[in-house]
C-alpha positions in Angstrom: -3.5 -30.5 -6.3 -3.6 -31.0 -10.1 -1.4 -28.1 -11.1 1.4 -29.3 -8.8 1.1 -32.9 -10.2 1.2 -31.5 -13.7 4.4 -29.7 -13.0 5.9 -32.7 -11.3 5.4 -34.7 -14.4 6.5 -32.1 -16.9 9.0 -29.7 -15.4 12.6 -30.8 -16.2 14.1 -29.5 -13.0 11.5 -31.3 -10.8 11.9 -34.5 -12.8 15.7 -34.4 -12.2 15.0 -33.8 -8.5 12.7 -36.8 -8.3 15.4 -39.0 -9.8 17.7 -37.9 -7.0 21.3 -36.6 -7.0 24.5 -37.0 -5.0 25.6 -33.7 -3.4 27.9 -32.7 -0.6 26.2 -31.7 2.6 28.4 -29.1 4.3 28.4 -28.3 8.0 31.9 -26.8 8.4 35.1 -26.3 6.5 36.2 -29.8 7.7 32.8 -31.6 7.5 31.7 -32.3 4.0 29.8 -35.5 3.3 28.3 -36.9 0.1 24.6 -37.7 0.4 21.9 -38.7 -2.1 19.1 -36.2 -2.1 15.7 -36.9 -3.7 12.4 -35.1 -4.0 9.6 -37.4 -3.1 6.7 -38.1 -5.4 4.4 -35.8 -3.4 6.5 -32.9 -4.5 6.4 -31.6 -0.9 9.3 -33.4 0.9 13.0 -34.1 0.3 14.7 -37.2 1.7 18.3 -38.2 1.8 20.4 -41.3 2.1 24.1 -42.1 2.3 23.9 -43.4 -1.3 21.4 -44.0 -4.1 19.1 -46.8 -3.2 20.2 -46.7 0.5 17.9 -46.3 3.5 16.5 -42.9 3.2 15.1 -40.5 5.9 13.2 -37.2 5.7 15.4 -34.1 5.3 12.9 -31.3 5.1 9.5 -30.3 3.9 9.0 -27.6 1.3 6.7 -25.8 3.7 9.7 -25.4 6.1 11.8 -23.5 3.4 11.9 -19.7 3.4 14.2 -19.1 0.6 17.0 -20.5 -1.6 20.3 -18.6 -1.4 23.1 -18.6 -4.0 26.5 -20.0 -3.0 28.0 -16.5 -3.2 25.7 -15.4 -0.4 26.7 -18.2 1.9 29.2 -17.4 4.7 30.2 -21.1 4.9 30.4 -21.8 1.2 32.6 -18.7 0.6 35.1 -20.2 3.0 35.3 -23.2 0.6 35.7 -21.2 -2.6 39.2 -22.5 -3.1 37.9 -26.1 -3.1 34.6 -25.8 -5.0 33.3 -23.2 -7.4 30.7 -21.0 -5.6 28.3 -21.5 -8.6 28.0 -25.2 -7.6 26.8 -24.4 -4.1 23.5 -23.2 -2.7 21.9 -22.7 0.7 18.4 -23.7 1.8 17.2 -21.2 4.4 14.4 -22.5 6.8 11.8 -20.6 8.7 12.6 -19.9 12.4 15.8 -20.8 14.0 16.5 -24.1 12.2 20.1 -24.1 10.9 20.6 -23.5 7.2 21.4 -26.5 4.9 24.5 -25.8 2.7 24.8 -28.1 -0.4 27.4 -28.5 -3.2 26.3 -30.1 -6.4 28.6 -31.9 -8.8 28.1 -29.3 -11.5 26.8 -25.8 -12.0 23.9 -27.2 -14.1 22.8 -29.6 -11.4 22.9 -26.8 -8.8 20.8 -24.6 -11.0 18.2 -27.4 -11.5 17.9 -27.8 -7.7 17.7 -24.1 -7.0 15.2 -23.5 -9.7 13.1 -26.5 -8.8 13.1 -25.7 -5.1 12.2 -22.1 -5.7 9.3 -23.2 -7.9 7.9 -25.4 -5.1 8.5 -22.7 -2.4 6.6 -20.2 -4.5 3.8 -22.7 -5.1 3.4 -23.3 -1.3 3.6 -19.6 -0.5 0.8 -18.8 -2.9 -1.6 -21.4 -1.6 -5.0 -20.1 -0.3 -6.7 -21.5 2.8 -8.5 -24.3 1.1 -5.4 -25.4 -0.9 -3.4 -25.5 2.3 -6.0 -27.8 3.9 -6.1 -30.0 0.8 -2.3 -30.4 0.8 -2.4 -31.1 4.6 -4.9 -33.9 3.9 -2.8 -35.2 1.0 0.2 -35.4 3.3 -1.7 -37.3 5.9 -3.1 -39.7 3.3 0.4 -40.5 2.2 1.6 -41.1 5.8 -1.4 -43.4 6.5 -1.1 -45.3 3.2 1.7 -47.6 4.6 2.0 -49.8 1.5 1.7 -46.8 -0.9 -1.0 -48.5 -3.1 -3.2 -45.3 -3.2 -5.9 -46.8 -1.0 -6.4 -47.1 2.8 -7.6 -50.1 4.6 -9.4 -49.9 7.9 -6.2 -51.1 9.6 -4.3 -48.3 8.0 -7.0 -45.8 9.0 -6.7 -47.0 12.7 -2.9 -46.4 12.5 -3.5 -43.0 10.9 -5.9 -42.0 13.7 -3.0 -42.5 16.2 -0.7 -40.5 14.0 -3.3 -37.7 14.0 -3.5 -37.6 17.8 -6.9 -39.3 18.0 -8.0 -42.1 20.4 -11.3 -43.3 19.0 -13.6 -46.2 19.8 -13.1 -48.9 17.2 -16.8 -49.4 16.5 -17.3 -45.6 16.0 -14.3 -45.4 13.7 -15.5 -48.4 11.7 -18.9 -46.7 11.2 -17.3 -43.6 9.9 -15.1 -45.7 7.6 -18.0 -47.6 6.2 -20.1 -44.5 5.7 -17.3 -42.9 3.6 -16.6 -46.2 1.6 -19.3 -45.5 -1.0 -17.5 -47.9 -3.5 -17.8 -50.7 -0.9 -14.3 -51.8 -1.6 -13.3 -51.9 2.1 -10.8 -49.2 1.3 -10.8 -45.4 1.1 -9.6 -43.6 -2.0 -9.3 -39.9 -2.9 -12.7 -38.3 -2.3 -13.8 -41.0 0.1 -10.9 -40.2 2.4 -11.9 -36.5 2.2 -15.5 -37.4 3.3 -14.0 -39.5 6.1 -12.0 -36.6 7.3 -15.0 -34.2 7.2 -17.0 -36.7 9.3 -14.0 -36.9 11.7 -13.7 -33.1 12.0 -17.4 -32.2 12.2 -17.5 -29.1 14.4 -20.7 -29.5 16.4 -19.9 -26.3 18.4 -19.8 -24.3 15.2 -22.9 -25.9 13.9 -24.8 -25.0 17.1 -23.5 -21.4 16.9 -24.6 -21.2 13.2 -28.1 -22.5 14.1 -28.5 -19.9 16.8 -28.6 -17.2 14.2 -30.0 -19.1 11.2 -33.8 -19.2 10.9 -33.8 -22.4 8.8 -30.6 -24.0 10.0 -29.3 -24.1 6.4 -28.0 -20.6 5.8 -27.4 -17.2 7.3 -29.2 -14.4 5.4 -27.4 -11.1 5.1 -29.4 -9.6 8.0 -28.8 -12.7 10.2 -25.1 -12.5 9.5 -25.1 -8.8 10.4 -26.8 -9.6 13.7 -24.1 -12.2 14.4 -21.3 -9.7 13.6 -22.8 -7.0 15.7 -23.9 -9.0 18.7 -21.1 -11.5 19.1 -18.2 -10.2 17.1 -18.6 -6.6 18.4 -18.2 -5.1 15.0 -20.9 -2.5 15.7 -21.5 0.1 12.9 -19.3 -1.6 10.3 -21.2 -4.8 10.5 -23.5 -4.3 7.5 -20.7 -3.5 5.1 -18.4 -6.1 6.6 -21.1 -8.9 6.3 -21.4 -8.4 2.6 -17.6 -8.3 2.2 -17.1 -11.5 4.2 -19.9 -13.4 2.3 -18.2 -12.5 -1.0 -14.8 -13.6 0.4 -15.7 -16.9 2.1 -19.0 -18.3 0.7 -17.9 -21.2 -1.5 -21.0 -21.4 -3.8 -21.7 -18.9 -6.6 -25.4 -19.0 -5.9 -24.8 -18.2 -2.2 -22.7 -15.1 -3.1 -25.3 -13.9 -5.6 -28.1 -14.3 -3.0 -25.9 -12.7 -0.3 -26.3 -15.7 2.1 -23.7 -17.7 4.0 -23.7 -21.5 4.2 -22.3 -23.4 7.2 -19.2 -24.2 5.2 -18.8 -20.5 4.4 -19.4 -19.6 8.1 -16.7 -22.1 9.2 -14.3 -20.8 6.5 -14.8 -17.2 7.9 -14.2 -18.3 11.5 -11.0 -20.1 10.5 -9.7 -17.2 8.4 -7.6 -14.2 9.3 -10.8 -12.2 9.6 -12.0 -14.7 12.3 -8.6 -14.7 14.0 -8.1 -13.3 17.5 -5.5 -11.0 16.1 -7.2 -7.9 14.6 -6.3 -7.8 10.9 -6.4 -4.0 11.1 -3.3 -4.2 13.2 -1.3 -6.2 10.7 -0.2 -3.4 8.3 1.5 -0.2 9.5 -1.4 1.6 11.3 0.3 3.7 13.9 1.5 7.3 13.7 5.2 7.1 12.6 5.9 10.8 12.7 6.7 11.1 16.4 10.2 11.3 17.9 12.1 8.0 18.0 12.1 7.9 21.8 8.3 7.6 21.7 8.5 4.0 20.3 9.4 0.6 21.6 12.2 -0.6 19.2 12.8 -4.3 18.4 16.4 -4.8 19.6 19.0 -7.6 19.6 21.8 -8.3 22.0 25.1 -9.7 20.8 23.5 -10.1 17.4 26.5 -11.9 15.9 26.1 -14.9 18.2 23.9 -17.8 17.1 24.4 -19.9 20.2 25.8 -19.4 23.7 27.8 -16.5 25.1 31.0 -18.4 25.9 31.9 -20.8 23.1 29.2 -20.1 20.5 29.7 -19.4 16.9 29.8 -15.8 15.7 28.2 -15.5 12.3 26.7 -12.9 9.9 23.7 -15.3 9.9 22.9 -13.8 13.3 22.4 -10.4 11.7 20.3 -11.9 8.8 18.0 -13.7 11.2 17.6 -10.7 13.5 16.7 -8.4 10.6 14.3 -11.0 9.2 12.5 -11.0 12.6 12.0 -7.2 12.2 14.9 -6.2 14.5 15.7 -2.5 14.2 18.7 -2.3 16.6 21.6 -4.7 16.2 24.8 -4.9 18.3 28.3 -4.9 17.0 31.2 -5.6 19.4 34.4 -4.6 17.6 37.9 -5.6 18.6 41.4 -5.3 17.0 41.9 -8.1 14.5 45.0 -9.4 12.7 46.4 -7.7 9.6 44.7 -4.4 10.6 41.2 -5.8 10.1 38.7 -5.1 13.0 36.8 -8.2 14.0 33.4 -8.8 15.7 33.1 -11.3 18.6 32.2 -11.5 22.3 35.3 -10.3 24.1 37.3 -12.5 26.6 35.4 -15.6 25.5 36.0 -18.5 23.1 33.4 -17.4 20.6 34.5 -17.4 17.0 35.3 -14.1 15.1 34.0 -12.5 12.0 35.2 -9.5 10.0 33.7 -6.1 10.8 33.5 -5.4 7.1 31.5 -8.6 6.5 29.0 -7.6 9.1 28.6 -4.2 7.5 28.2 -5.8 4.0 25.4 -8.0 5.4 23.7 -5.1 7.2 23.8 -3.1 4.0 22.2 -5.9 2.1 19.5 -6.9 4.5 18.8 -3.7 6.6 15.7 -2.7 4.5 15.2 -5.8 2.3 13.2 -8.1 4.5 10.5 -6.5 6.8 11.0 -2.8 7.3 12.4 0.4 5.7 12.3 2.3 9.0 15.6 3.2 10.5 18.1 0.6 11.7 20.4 1.3 14.7 23.9 -0.1 14.9 24.8 -0.3 18.6 28.6 0.0 18.4 30.7 -1.4 21.2 34.2 -0.1 20.2 37.3 -1.8 21.8 39.7 -1.0 19.0 42.9 1.0 18.9 43.2 4.3 17.0 44.4 2.7 13.7 41.6 0.2 13.6 39.0 2.7 14.6 40.1 4.7 11.5 39.6 1.5 9.5 36.1 1.1 11.0 35.2 4.7 10.1 36.3 4.1 6.5 34.3 0.9 6.2 31.2 2.5 7.7 31.3 5.3 5.1 32.4 3.1 2.1 30.2 0.0 2.7 27.0 1.7 4.0 27.3 4.7 1.8 24.1 6.8 1.5 22.4 4.5 4.0 24.5 5.8 6.8 23.1 8.9 8.5 26.1 11.2 8.9 24.4 14.6 9.3 21.4 15.9 11.0 18.0 15.9 9.3 17.2 19.1 7.6 14.8 21.4 9.4 14.8 19.4 12.6 14.5 21.5 15.8 17.3 20.9 18.3 15.0 19.7 21.0 13.8 16.3 19.9 14.8 13.2 17.9 13.7 12.8 14.3 10.8 10.4 13.7 11.0 6.9 12.1 9.2 8.4 9.1 11.9 11.1 8.6 14.7 8.5 9.0 13.3 5.9 6.5 16.0 3.9 4.8 18.8 5.2 7.1 21.2 3.4 9.4 22.1 5.3 12.6 25.3 4.7 14.6 25.0 4.5 18.4 28.3 5.0 20.1 30.7 7.4 21.9 31.2 10.9 20.6 33.8 13.5 21.3 31.6 16.5 20.6 28.0 17.6 21.1 25.5 17.8 18.4 25.3 21.5 18.7 29.0 21.8 18.2 28.8 19.6 15.1 26.1 21.9 13.6 28.0 25.0 14.4 31.1 23.5 12.8 29.1 22.6 9.6 27.8 26.1 9.4 31.3 27.6 9.8 32.6 25.2 7.1 29.9 26.5 4.7 30.8 30.1 5.5 34.6 29.8 5.5 35.7 26.6 3.7 39.1 27.8 2.8 39.9 29.1 6.3 38.7 25.9 7.9 40.9 23.8 5.6 44.0 25.9 6.5 43.2 25.7 10.2 42.5 22.0 10.1 45.9 21.2 8.6 47.6 23.0 11.6 45.7 21.4 14.4 47.5 18.8 16.5 45.7 16.8 19.2 47.3 16.7 22.6 47.1 13.0 23.5 46.9 13.8 27.2 43.8 16.0 26.8 40.2 15.3 25.9 39.1 17.2 22.9 35.7 18.1 24.4 34.8 18.8 28.0 32.6 15.8 28.8 31.9 14.6 32.4 32.6 11.0 31.4 33.3 9.3 28.1 32.7 5.7 29.2 29.1 4.6 29.1 27.9 1.7 31.3 29.4 -1.3 29.6 28.0 -4.7 29.0 29.5 -8.0 30.1 32.6 -8.9 28.1 33.6 -5.2 27.9 35.7 -3.1 30.2 34.6 -3.5 33.8 33.0 -0.7 35.7 34.5 0.7 38.9 33.3 -1.2 42.0 32.1 1.9 43.8 29.5 4.3 42.4 30.9 7.1 40.4 30.7 10.6 41.8 28.2 12.8 40.1 30.3 15.3 38.0 29.9 19.0 38.1 28.1 20.9 35.4 29.6 21.2 32.0 32.1 24.0 31.5 30.6 26.5 29.0 34.0 27.7 27.8 36.4 25.8 25.5 39.0 25.0 28.1 40.1 21.4 27.8 40.2 19.0 30.7 42.4 16.0 31.5 40.6 12.6 31.1 41.4 10.5 34.1 41.2 6.8 34.7 38.2 6.1 37.0 40.3 3.4 38.8 43.6 5.1 39.3 42.9 8.8 38.9 45.9 9.0 36.5 45.7 10.7 33.1 44.8 8.4 30.3 47.6 8.9 27.8 47.3 5.8 25.7 44.8 3.3 24.4 44.9 0.6 27.1 41.8 -1.5 27.5 41.3 -2.6 31.2 40.3 -6.2 30.7 40.1 -7.8 34.1 39.4 -6.8 37.7 43.1 -7.5 38.6 44.3 -4.7 36.2 47.2 -2.7 37.7 46.8 1.0 37.1 50.5 1.5 37.3 50.8 -0.3 34.0 49.6 2.9 32.4 52.9 4.5 33.4 54.9 1.5 32.1 53.3 1.4 28.8 55.5 2.2 25.8 52.6 2.6 23.3 52.4 5.7 21.3 50.1 8.2 23.1 46.8 8.8 21.2 43.3 10.0 22.1 40.9 7.3 23.3 38.4 7.9 20.5 39.2 8.5 16.8 37.5 11.7 15.6 36.6 10.1 12.2 34.6 7.5 14.0 33.1 10.0 16.5 31.9 12.1 13.7 29.6 9.3 12.4 27.6 9.3 15.6 24.9 11.9 15.1 21.7 11.4 17.2 22.6 8.4 19.4 25.5 9.5 21.6 26.3 7.0 24.4 26.7 8.5 27.8 27.0 7.1 31.3 24.0 7.2 33.6 24.5 8.7 37.1 21.1 9.7 38.3 17.8 10.9 36.9 18.6 14.4 38.4 21.9 14.5 36.7 20.3 13.5 33.4 17.7 16.2 33.6 20.4 18.9 34.4 23.1 17.8 32.0 22.0 15.5 29.2 20.6 16.2 25.8 17.7 14.6 23.9 20.2 12.8 21.5 22.1 11.1 24.3 21.4 7.5 25.2 22.3 5.4 28.3 22.6 1.6 28.6 21.5 -0.3 31.6 22.0 -3.9 32.7 18.8 -5.8 33.4 19.4 -5.8 37.1 20.1 -2.0 37.3 17.1 -1.2 35.1 14.8 -3.3 37.3 16.2 -1.8 40.4 15.6 1.7 39.1 12.0 0.8 38.2 11.5 -0.5 41.7 13.1 2.6 43.5 12.2 5.4 41.1 9.7 4.0 38.6 8.0 7.3 37.8 11.3 9.1 37.2 12.4 6.3 34.9 9.1 6.8 32.9 9.7 10.5 32.6 13.4 9.9 31.6 12.3 7.6 28.8 9.8 10.1 27.6 12.7 12.5 26.9 15.7 10.2 26.1 16.3 6.7 24.7 17.3 3.9 27.0 18.8 0.5 26.1 18.6 -2.5 28.4 20.8 -5.6 27.9 20.7 -9.1 29.5 22.8 -10.0 32.6 26.3 -11.3 31.9 25.4 -14.4 33.9 23.1 -15.5 31.1 26.0 -17.4 29.4 23.5 -19.8 27.9 21.9 -16.9 25.9 18.7 -17.1 28.0 16.4 -14.1 28.1 14.6 -11.9 30.7 10.9 -10.9 30.4 11.0 -7.7 28.2 7.6 -6.6 29.5 9.2 -5.8 32.9 11.2 -3.1 31.1 8.7 -1.9 28.5 6.3 -0.9 31.3 8.7 1.8 32.3 9.0 3.1 28.7 12.4 1.6 28.0 12.6 1.6 24.2 15.4 -0.8 23.3 15.1 -3.9 25.4 17.8 -6.1 23.8 17.1 -9.8 23.4 19.1 -12.9 22.7 17.1 -13.6 19.6 18.8 -17.0 19.0 17.0 -18.4 22.0 13.3 -19.5 21.7 11.0 -19.5 24.6 8.5 -17.4 26.7 10.5 -14.2 26.6 10.9 -14.2 22.8 7.2 -15.1 22.4 6.4 -11.9 24.3 8.8 -9.9 22.2 7.5 -11.4 18.9 4.0 -10.9 20.1 4.4 -7.1 20.8 6.2 -6.5 17.4 3.8 -8.7 15.4 1.7 -5.5 15.0 2.3 -2.4 12.9 3.5 -4.2 9.8 6.2 -6.0 11.8 8.3 -2.9 11.1 10.1 -3.0 14.5 8.6 0.2 15.9 5.5 0.2 18.2 4.2 3.5 19.5 4.2 3.7 23.3 1.0 4.5 25.2 0.5 8.3 25.7 1.3 8.1 29.4 4.7 6.7 28.6 5.4 9.6 26.2 4.6 12.4 28.6 7.6 14.0 30.3 5.3 15.0 33.2 3.6 11.6 33.5 2.5 10.5 36.9 2.6 6.8 35.9 4.5 4.4 38.1 4.9 0.9 36.7 4.5 -0.8 40.1 2.0 1.6 41.6 -0.4 2.8 38.9 -3.1 5.2 40.0 -6.1 6.8 38.4 -7.1 7.7 35.7 -6.6 4.1 34.8 -9.9 2.2 34.4 -9.5 -1.6 34.6 -11.0 -4.1 32.3 -12.6 -7.5 32.9 -11.6 -10.2 30.4 -13.6 -13.3 29.9 -11.9 -16.1 27.9 -14.1 -19.1 27.1 -11.8 -21.9 25.8 -14.1 -23.9 23.6 -12.2 -26.5 21.5 -9.0 -27.4 19.8 -8.3 -28.6 16.2 -5.6 -30.9 14.8 -3.0 -30.3 17.6 0.4 -31.8 16.9 2.1 -34.4 19.0 4.7 -33.4 21.5 6.9 -36.2 20.2 5.8 -37.4 16.7 8.4 -40.2 16.8 6.1 -42.1 19.3 3.4 -43.3 17.0 1.1 -44.6 19.7 1.4 -41.7 22.1 -1.6 -39.2 22.1 -1.6 -35.9 23.9 -3.8 -34.9 26.9 -4.1 -31.2 26.0 -4.8 -28.2 28.3 -4.9 -24.5 27.6 -3.0 -22.0 29.7 -3.8 -18.2 29.3 -1.1 -15.9 30.5 -1.1 -12.1 30.9 2.1 -10.1 31.1 1.9 -6.4 32.1 2.4 -4.4 35.2 3.1 -6.5 38.3 -0.6 -6.4 39.4 -1.8 -7.6 36.0 0.7 -10.4 35.5 -1.1 -13.7 36.1 -2.2 -17.0 34.5 -5.0 -19.5 34.5 -5.5 -22.8 32.8 -8.2 -25.3 31.8 -8.4 -28.9 32.9 -6.9 -31.4 30.4 -8.7 -33.6 27.9 -7.6 -37.2 27.9 -6.2 -38.8 24.8 -7.5 -36.3 22.2 -5.2 -33.9 20.3 -7.4 -33.9 17.2 -10.6 -32.2 18.3 -10.5 -31.8 22.1 -13.4 -29.9 23.8 -13.0 -27.9 27.0 -15.9 -25.4 27.2 -14.4 -23.6 30.2 -14.3 -19.9 31.0 -11.4 -18.1 32.6 -11.8 -14.6 34.1 -9.1 -11.9 34.5 -9.0 -8.4 35.9 -6.6 -6.1 34.1 -5.8 -2.6 35.4 -3.6 -1.2 32.6 -4.6 -3.1 29.4 -2.6 -0.8 27.2 0.6 -2.5 28.6 -0.8 -6.1 28.6 0.4 -8.9 26.4 -1.6 -12.2 26.3 -0.1 -15.6 25.6 -2.2 -18.6 24.8 -0.2 -21.8 25.2 -1.4 -25.4 24.7 0.4 -28.0 26.7 0.3 -31.8 27.0 -0.7 -32.6 30.6 1.9 -34.5 32.6 1.9 -35.4 36.2 5.4 -33.8 36.4 5.5 -30.1 37.2 6.4 -29.2 33.6 3.8 -30.1 30.9 4.9 -30.7 27.3 4.8 -27.7 25.0 2.4 -28.1 22.0 2.0 -24.6 20.6 1.4 -20.9 21.5 0.2 -17.6 20.2 1.1 -14.2 21.8 -0.4 -10.8 21.0 -0.9 -7.3 22.6 -4.2 -6.6 24.3 -4.7 -3.7 22.0 -4.7 -6.0 18.9 -7.2 -8.6 20.3 -10.6 -9.0 18.7 -13.7 -9.9 20.7 -16.2 -12.6 19.9 -15.8 -16.2 18.6 -12.2 -16.4 17.4 -9.7 -19.0 16.3 -6.2 -18.8 17.7 -3.7 -20.2 15.1 -0.9 -21.9 17.0 2.8 -21.3 16.4 5.8 -23.5 17.3 8.6 -22.7 19.7 10.3 -20.9 16.8 7.3 -18.9 15.9 6.5 -21.0 12.8 2.9 -21.8 11.9 1.5 -25.2 13.0 -1.3 -25.0 10.5 -4.0 -26.2 10.8 -3.6 -26.5 14.6 -5.7 -24.0 16.4 -8.0 -23.4 19.5 -11.5 -21.9 19.3 -12.3 -19.3 21.9 -14.9 -16.7 22.8 -13.5 -13.3 24.0 -15.4 -10.7 25.9 -14.1 -7.5 27.4 -16.1 -5.4 29.9 -15.5 -2.4 32.1 -14.2 -3.5 35.5 -16.2 -1.0 37.6 -16.1 -2.9 40.8 -12.5 -4.1 40.8 -10.0 -2.0 42.8 -6.2 -2.5 42.7 -3.4 -0.7 44.3 
């Protein structure tokens, strides 16, 4: 890439980086080690050693870097501000879940050079087109194969390279390809010769055959021939003529071909490998759904214990957890707040050894990143409040001061009092979910009265005194179902309360364990709690919830769930209940249709079991099928469950909101997640797994190991639709394996189906090695000949690794399911 090489030889920052520099690598306040960092001559990788000239090893690739962050924006470096000027520090933020790299240079000037140089390279990689990325990929492989770094590759080096590239090839055949590419007859491959060798190595016979099936002369596709292909195979139907011309102009490499409106085999392959030829419909990438419906009509990308970046018992709490969640498109983050020292509320997982961070730092991070990264649709702060009165007042002050105009503190003008506002109406707003002393109707009435009689209200307000033994508002229960690490629930089921009193008579709030009046703020922390301690407490009596904090909760009032009947009779559209995963699954099993109707009217949040101390996840699809909107995930943990979550929210601009199917938005819906009945018409899905391209090794430290890949296709939806099938494995070929096998599926409710394509390395053990995956909703899947571009466990592109498939969807008229 000439432009990059020019910059490497002229840009002063890049020249300094290529010379190398001693900097401090920082992992914690007590771990700060000097290391020599150097940008390699390829301009794409950074290596480090203990000292200049020492044995170096790779640190990172530029393609792994997402952004460069100033020292002032680093949580870790700010803790070292007394030792080192923040201007000398910077943070390298990587894609996915890879930990950040914090570095401290010896001077502000050196830090600036590295930050500017790295940013230049990151921008360069980000702006590469498809061909430039492939060229760079080839250049990287050439450098890895050129063991003696003389700019040429001998046949022995080529043989080694083939093993690195996951290819087991007959020596005689490899030698014939090598000799055919060696036009200079120097017994080595240089530059363009290596490119020709690679093209011969990656010749796609299956694509050539497909091309020739529609080409009359085997050399080109005319405009009409390409239209036929798009209509017959790609199911583009009426848009095929216009699309054909558009695709030829976009992917045909020759000027003459574009002028004549024809497509060469290279242009055809370029189209098939592009986003237009991807299995994921590009029409679903931007925001394409109706965003004007009530919030409860959407699935909402939600995080559990967002502050944790590791396990639930001893893991680190960090504002980085919020940054990462927001970067992934999360629109509901959780904040567990407890009393901290010096009157400062802190955030951590209660009753564990997890570290603590300041509540105000969390809010500052949320304010900075809430709408900066992926979405300007509303963000929900799920507040778990465990603080005393004084620190609740501090919380309320921080919320209003730090979030400012971003915080929704009043109702949306003109909204009817029978449904939630839409994501469109709440753009750029942060909503607080939590307990509330009053109803929304009372808040609005109070606002109207204040407008009419401001002077009178101020006089009355100065005379009001709260009785600490009395609840300010007649609620049946202030305590919502609490998550693990919070106050325990009573062992027995709570009695269903009577209807709300319509008068203003105040009622005594009683402890659900002892039946005694709650006269002070005592948090019941363990099952061995003695209710008599309430009588022995000498704390000053105060209400359980601070009115200033209560007032900031507008549309998302947390309430306990008793039964679906009780919810219909007593609860309002702006109230939300939380469910443990076990309770939610049990409700789906016992009263699935009622749960669907409940979620068409109110918001529900589901959180992982407290037994998941390793921060593992459940399958969110099992809750989405009942219409549960906020299925909270441990986003720090990669794996199948997060693949499903990422797959669903990949659509609609990655904005964190996905419109539910119409039968999950109907309060009179007859849909039952476990027993769906008509009018659902099933579909038959045929997946022909054809071939794979440039699959990575499971363990790239083992130079001689070559994968035996197989493809597994998984469907997640209603119970009857959840299944999987897989191909046989191809022995010793991860570079261009060919399967040519067809898998057939019957799907009853495709609107709720998510598909996961996973490539694995066959192993005689039950668990095959993971190579790559791609997950997407059924509704975003394109038919025809498509490439599936694989992602890593962390959801990072494994370009150019892909599998080539043929997708066909038909009406399933003869398949009956109960």
